[in-house]
C-alpha positions in Angstrom: 1.4 2.3 15.3 -0.8 2.7 18.3 1.8 1.9 20.8 -0.2 2.9 23.8 -2.6 0.1 23.1 0.1 -2.6 23.4 2.4 -1.4 26.2 2.2 -0.4 29.8 4.2 2.7 28.7 4.3 4.4 25.2 6.7 2.9 22.7 9.5 5.5 21.9 8.8 7.6 18.9 11.2 8.5 16.1 12.0 12.2 16.3 14.0 14.1 13.7 16.5 16.5 15.4 16.9 19.4 13.0 18.7 22.6 12.8 16.3 24.1 10.2 12.6 24.8 10.5 10.2 23.0 8.3 8.2 25.1 5.9 4.4 25.1 6.4 4.1 23.1 3.1 6.8 20.7 4.4 5.1 20.1 7.7 1.8 19.4 6.0 3.3 17.1 3.4 4.8 14.9 6.2 1.4 14.8 8.0 -0.4 13.8 4.8 2.2 11.2 3.9 1.6 9.5 7.3 -2.1 9.7 6.7 -1.6 7.8 3.5 0.1 4.8 5.2 -3.1 2.8 5.9 -4.2 3.2 2.3 -0.8 2.0 1.1 -0.8 -1.0 3.5 -4.3 -1.9 2.3 -3.1 -1.9 -1.3 0.1 -3.9 -0.7 -1.0 -7.1 -2.4 -2.4 -5.1 -5.4 0.9 -3.1 -5.7 3.0 -6.3 -5.8 0.6 -8.2 -8.1 0.2 -5.4 -10.7 3.8 -4.1 -10.4 2.6 -0.5 -10.0 1.1 1.9 -7.5 -2.7 2.2 -7.8 -4.1 5.4 -9.2 -5.5 6.5 -5.8 -2.0 6.2 -4.2 -0.4 8.1 -7.0 -3.0 10.8 -6.5 -2.6 10.7 -2.8 1.2 11.3 -3.1 0.4 14.2 -5.5 -1.9 15.7 -3.0 0.9 15.9 -0.5 3.1 17.9 -3.0 5.9 15.3 -2.7 6.1 14.3 -6.4 7.1 17.9 -7.3 8.8 18.8 -4.1 12.4 19.0 -5.3 11.6 20.2 -8.8 12.7 23.6 -10.0 10.8 26.6 -8.6 9.4 27.2 -12.1 7.6 23.9 -12.1 6.2 24.0 -8.6 9.2 23.0 -6.5 10.8 25.0 -3.8 7.9 24.9 -1.3 8.6 21.8 0.7 11.9 21.9 2.6 14.5 19.3 1.9 14.4 17.6 5.3 10.6 17.3 5.2 10.8 15.8 1.8 12.9 12.9 3.2 10.6 12.6 6.2 7.7 12.2 3.8 9.6 9.6 1.8 10.3 7.7 5.0 6.6 7.6 5.8 5.7 6.3 2.3 8.4 3.6 2.6 6.9 2.7 6.1 3.7 2.0 4.2 5.4 0.0 1.4 8.9 0.0 0.1 7.7 0.4 -3.5 5.9 3.6 -2.6 9.0 5.2 -1.0 11.2 4.0 -3.9 8.8 5.5 -6.5 9.0 8.9 -4.9 12.8 8.7 -4.7 13.3 7.8 -8.3 10.7 10.1 -9.8 12.1 13.0 -7.7 15.5 12.6 -9.2 14.0 13.3 -12.7 12.0 16.2 -11.3 15.3 17.8 -10.1 16.6 17.6 -13.7 14.0 20.1 -14.7 16.6 22.7 -13.8 18.5 21.7 -17.0 15.6 22.3 -19.3 14.4 25.6 -20.8 11.3 27.0 -19.0 8.9 26.3 -21.8 9.8 22.6 -22.1 10.0 22.1 -18.3 6.5 23.5 -17.8 5.1 21.3 -20.6 6.8 18.1 -19.2 6.1 18.8 -15.5 2.6 20.1 -16.1 1.0 18.7 -13.0 1.9 18.0 -9.3 0.7 14.4 -10.1 3.3 13.9 -12.9 5.5 10.8 -12.3 8.7 10.0 -14.2 10.3 6.7 -15.0 13.6 5.6 -16.5 17.1 7.0 -16.6 18.7 9.7 -18.9 21.4 7.5 -20.4 21.9 7.8 -24.2 21.0 4.3 -25.1 18.6 5.3 -27.9 19.1 6.8 -31.4 17.6 10.2 -32.4 17.2 11.4 -35.9 16.7 15.2 -36.3 13.5 16.3 -37.9 11.6 19.6 -37.9 10.9 20.7 -34.3 12.6 17.8 -32.6 13.9 14.3 -33.0 12.5 10.9 -33.9 13.8 8.6 -31.2 14.1 4.8 -31.1 15.6 2.8 -28.3 15.2 0.9 -25.1 15.9 2.1 -21.6 16.5 0.0 -18.4 15.9 0.7 -14.7 12.6 2.4 -15.5 11.3 2.6 -11.9 7.7 3.7 -11.9 7.1 3.0 -15.6 3.7 1.3 -15.1 2.3 4.3 -13.2 4.3 7.0 -14.9 3.3 10.0 -16.9 6.6 11.1 -18.5 9.3 8.4 -19.0 12.9 9.8 -19.2 15.5 8.5 -21.6 18.5 9.6 -23.7 19.9 9.2 -27.2 22.8 9.8 -29.5 22.0 12.0 -32.5 22.2 9.6 -35.4 23.5 10.4 -38.9 21.3 8.4 -41.4 23.8 8.8 -44.3 26.8 7.3 -42.4 24.6 5.2 -40.1 26.7 6.4 -37.2 26.4 8.9 -34.3 27.1 12.5 -35.1 30.4 13.7 -33.6 30.6 17.0 -31.8 33.3 19.6 -31.6 34.7 17.8 -28.5 35.3 14.6 -30.5 32.5 12.8 -28.7 29.0 11.7 -30.0 26.3 14.3 -29.7 24.0 13.2 -26.9 20.8 14.4 -25.4 18.5 13.4 -22.5 14.8 13.7 -23.1 11.3 13.1 -21.8 8.7 11.1 -23.7 4.9 11.0 -23.7 3.9 7.9 -21.9 1.6 6.8 -24.8 4.6 6.9 -27.2 6.3 4.1 -25.3 5.7 0.6 -24.1 6.9 -1.7 -21.3 9.2 -4.6 -22.2 7.2 -7.5 -20.8 9.0 -9.8 -18.4 11.8 -7.3 -17.7 11.0 -7.0 -14.0 10.5 -10.4 -12.5 12.5 -9.8 -9.3 12.7 -10.9 -5.7 11.3 -7.7 -4.3 10.2 -4.1 -4.9 7.8 -5.5 -7.6 5.6 -2.5 -7.3 8.3 -0.2 -8.7 8.5 -2.0 -12.1 12.1 -0.9 -12.5 12.4 -3.0 -15.7 12.7 -1.7 -19.3 10.6 0.3 -21.7 11.1 1.0 -25.4 10.1 3.7 -27.9 10.0 3.3 -31.7 10.2 6.4 -33.9 8.7 8.5 -31.1 8.6 12.3 -31.7 10.4 14.3 -29.0 10.1 18.1 -29.2 13.3 20.1 -29.0 12.1 21.7 -25.8 11.8 18.3 -24.2 15.5 17.6 -24.7 18.3 18.7 -22.4 21.9 18.1 -21.5 23.1 17.2 -18.0 26.8 16.5 -18.2 28.9 19.6 -18.5 25.7 21.8 -18.6 24.7 24.6 -16.4 21.2 24.7 -14.8 18.8 27.0 -16.7 16.1 27.1 -13.9 16.3 27.7 -10.2 16.7 24.7 -7.9 18.2 25.3 -4.4 18.1 21.7 -3.2 21.3 19.9 -2.3 20.1 16.9 -4.3 23.4 15.0 -4.0 22.9 14.6 -0.3 20.8 11.8 1.2 19.6 9.1 -1.1 18.2 5.6 -1.4 18.8 4.7 2.2 15.8 6.7 3.5 13.6 4.1 1.8 15.4 1.3 3.8 14.9 3.3 7.0 11.1 3.3 6.4 11.2 -0.4 5.6 13.2 -1.2 8.7 10.7 0.7 10.9 7.9 -1.3 9.3 9.9 -4.5 10.0 10.1 -3.6 13.7 6.3 -3.0 13.8 5.7 -6.4 12.1 8.1 -8.0 14.6 6.2 -6.5 17.5 3.0 -7.9 16.0 4.6 -11.4 15.9 6.2 -11.4 19.4 3.0 -10.2 21.0 0.8 -12.8 19.4 3.0 -15.9 18.8 2.4 -18.4 21.6 5.2 -20.6 23.0 5.3 -23.7 25.2 5.8 -23.3 28.9 9.4 -23.9 30.0 11.2 -21.6 27.5 13.7 -19.2 29.2 11.9 -16.7 31.3 9.2 -19.1 32.5 5.4 -19.1 31.9 3.4 -16.0 31.8 1.2 -15.7 34.9 -2.5 -15.9 34.4 -3.9 -12.4 34.1 -0.6 -10.8 33.0 -0.4 -9.2 29.5 -0.3 -12.0 27.0 -1.7 -14.6 29.3 -4.7 -16.8 28.4 -8.2 -15.6 29.3 -10.9 -17.9 30.5 -11.4 -19.2 27.0 -7.7 -20.2 26.8 -7.0 -17.4 24.3 -4.0 -15.1 24.9 -5.2 -11.7 26.0 -4.1 -8.3 27.1 -2.3 -5.3 25.4 -0.5 -7.5 23.0 -3.7 -8.8 21.4 -6.4 -6.9 19.7 -7.0 -3.2 20.3 -6.9 -2.7 16.5 -3.5 -4.1 15.8 -3.3 -6.0 12.6 -1.7 -9.4 13.3 0.3 -11.2 10.8 -0.5 -14.8 9.8 -0.6 -17.7 9.3 1.7 -19.5 11.7 1.9 -23.3 11.8 -0.2 -24.9 14.5 -3.7 -25.1 15.7 -6.3 -22.9 17.3 -7.7 -19.5 16.2 -7.7 -16.4 18.2 -11.1 -15.0 18.8 -11.8 -12.2 21.2 -9.4 -10.5 23.6 -10.1 -9.7 27.3 -11.8 -6.4 26.5 -13.9 -7.9 23.6 -12.1 -6.4 20.6 -12.5 -8.4 17.5 -9.2 -9.8 16.3 -8.1 -10.7 12.8 -7.9 -14.5 12.1 -4.6 -15.9 13.2 -3.4 -19.4 14.0 -1.1 -20.0 17.0 1.6 -22.7 17.4 -0.1 -24.5 20.3 1.9 -27.3 22.0 0.1 -29.0 24.8 -2.2 -27.2 27.3 -2.9 -23.6 26.1 -3.0 -22.5 29.8 0.7 -22.9 29.9 1.4 -20.6 27.0 3.5 -17.4 26.9 4.3 -15.1 24.0 7.6 -14.4 22.3 7.9 -11.0 23.9 8.5 -12.7 27.3 11.8 -14.2 26.1 15.0 -12.4 27.0 16.6 -13.3 23.7 13.8 -11.7 21.8 14.0 -8.6 24.0 17.7 -8.4 23.3 17.2 -8.7 19.5 14.5 -6.0 19.5 16.7 -3.6 21.5 19.7 -4.2 19.3 17.6 -3.7 16.1 16.3 -0.4 17.5 19.9 0.7 18.4 21.1 -0.1 14.9 18.2 1.6 13.1 18.0 4.7 15.3 21.8 5.3 15.0 22.0 5.3 11.2 18.7 7.2 10.9 20.0 10.0 13.2 23.2 10.2 11.1 21.2 10.2 7.8 19.0 13.1 9.0 22.1 15.0 10.2 23.6 14.7 6.7 20.3 15.9 5.1 19.4 18.7 7.4 22.9 20.2 7.8 23.2 20.2 4.0 19.9 21.9 3.7 21.0 24.5 6.2 24.1 25.2 4.1 21.9 25.5 1.0 19.6 28.0 2.8 22.7 30.0 3.6 23.9 30.0 0.0 26.7 27.6 0.5 27.8 25.0 -2.1 27.8 21.4 -1.1 31.4 20.7 -0.1 33.3 17.6 -1.1 33.6 16.4 2.5 29.8 16.5 2.9 29.4 14.5 -0.4 31.9 11.9 0.8 30.2 11.4 4.1 26.7 11.4 2.5 27.7 8.7 0.1 29.3 6.7 3.0 26.1 7.2 5.0 23.9 6.2 2.1 25.5 2.8 1.7 26.0 2.2 5.4 22.5 3.1 6.4 20.9 1.0 3.7 23.0 -2.0 4.6 22.5 -1.6 8.3 18.7 -1.4 7.8 18.9 -4.6 5.7 20.7 -6.3 8.6 18.0 -5.1 11.0 15.4 -6.6 8.8 17.4 -9.8 8.4 17.8 -10.2 12.2 14.1 -9.7 12.9 13.1 -12.0 10.1 15.4 -14.7 11.5 14.2 -14.2 15.1 10.6 -14.6 13.9 11.5 -18.2 12.8 8.7 -19.9 10.7 6.2 -17.1 11.2 8.0 -14.8 8.7 8.6 -17.3 5.9 5.0 -17.3 4.8 3.6 -15.1 2.0 1.2 -12.6 3.5 3.4 -11.9 6.5 4.8 -8.4 6.3 8.3 -9.4 7.3 8.5 -11.9 4.4 7.9 -9.1 1.9 10.0 -6.5 3.6 12.9 -8.9 3.6 12.6 -9.5 -0.1 12.2 -5.8 -0.8 15.3 -4.8 1.0 17.4 -7.4 -0.8 16.5 -5.7 -4.0 17.1 -2.2 -2.7 20.6 -3.2 -1.5 21.5 -4.4 -5.0 21.3 -0.8 -6.3 24.7 0.7 -7.2 24.1 3.7 -4.9 24.2 1.6 -1.8 26.5 -1.3 -2.7 29.2 -2.2 -0.3 31.9 -1.4 -2.8 31.0 2.3 -2.5 33.0 2.4 0.7 36.2 2.3 -1.4 35.3 5.6 -3.1 34.8 7.4 0.3 37.9 5.7 1.6 40.0 7.1 -1.3 38.8 10.5 -0.4 39.5 10.0 3.3 43.1 9.0 2.7 43.7 12.0 0.4 43.6 10.5 -3.0 42.1 12.3 -6.0 38.4 11.3 -6.0 35.5 12.8 -7.9 32.6 13.0 -5.4 30.4 15.1 -7.7 28.6 12.4 -9.6 24.9 11.6 -9.7 21.8 12.8 -8.0 19.9 11.4 -5.0 
C-alpha cells in the first residue's frame, strides 16, 4: 500500500530477516507476485462468484515461476529458493486468500513429482502453468489394463479443481474376479497415487458451498473408467524419491496464507479508520479544522487519510457521499455515518482505542510472521548444507503452523470487530477476509488440536513428526 500518501511518516514495512541469499529467480518471483496483487484484487468478485482463479491470474502466477517452484529439478523446480517461494505465496494471499491457497496446495503435488519416474513426471508436469488439484488418497478403484489402469472414484478436498490442469488422486488395485482389492506381500491392499487428465474428470456440483475461500473450489471431483498410464502412477508411503528435490517441504505450511490475509486485513482496517467519520465528543476530542482527516470547506473529510489513490471500502450506514479531497484527487464513492453537523466530525483513527487495537494487531502479526520465516529460512539453510530436517525442527514448524494461522485469525477477528458495522457488508474487504480465514483455520494442518502432537514430542513421548507435506 502507498503508505506515504496517508501518513506524516512512512508506515513500517514487513521485512524478512534471512540467513540465506535469495536466488535471482527467487527475487524476481517475489517482485512479480507483488506486481500481480492489483490484478488479483480487481478479480476478487469474479474469483468468489466463479469458484476459481481467472485464466489471466493462473497465467500470471505461472509467469512468476511459482507454480513449479518446489517441483523436482527434472520438471523445472530448484530455481526459486524456498524462502522466496513463501514470500511469493504471502504476496498472492495479500491479494486474495484463494490465490495464496491455490499456490500452496498445487505446490504440494508438484513436490510429489520426486516420487515419479522421469518420463511420467515430465508428461504430467509439462508446463510451468500446470496446476494440480485433489489429494493422493486411495479412495478410487483401479483395474489393470494394458499400459495402465482404468480408474473410477471420487476424491475430496480438490483445491484448485476448477482451474486445474492435472487432478491428483489415488486408488486401490481392484480384482474383478473377487470384487475386492488386491492384497500385496505386506498383507495390505495394493495402492497407487496418480494424476488424471483434467478432461477425464468432472466436478461434483454443490460440493463447495462454504463460508469462505470460495475461489479455491476445494470440493470433490470424480472420474469414471478414466485411463491412467503406468507412468502417471506412483507410491508415496514407504517409497524413496526417484527424482531430485532438495526442498524441506515439511517446513512451513498453510499459515503463510493466513499471514498474507492478515496483512490485507490491516490494510483494509486502515482504509476504514481513515475514512469513517464519527460524531464530535468521542474520546480524544474533535479533529481540528485543517488537520489530517478534518473537513474541508465543502464539509468533506480531507487530508492524507482520504484520496491519493487509496481504495476505500463501502458502503457504511449513514448519509453523505465523499467527493473530492483537499488536493482534488477523485475518490471512490463512499457513504459516511454522519450524525449532526459534519463540521464536528473526526475519523476513527483519532480514537485511542482504535490506535491500541491497530498496534496490538501489528504486534501479534509481526511476531508470528517473524517466527514463521525463521522456521522456513533456517530449514532452507540446513537443506543447502545437505542436512536432513531434524525432528525438533519438524515439531516447532508444526507448532508454528497452527499458532501462526490461529493468531492471524485472531488479528482479523479483532479488526473486523473494531470496524463495527462497516465490516459486516458484502463488498467490504474485511468481511470477505474474515470469512476466508474461518475456512482456512478449519484445515487439519492448523487446527488447535495439533498442539497436542507437538506437546507429546516436547515431553519426550514417542511421536512421529514425519507425516505430510506442506
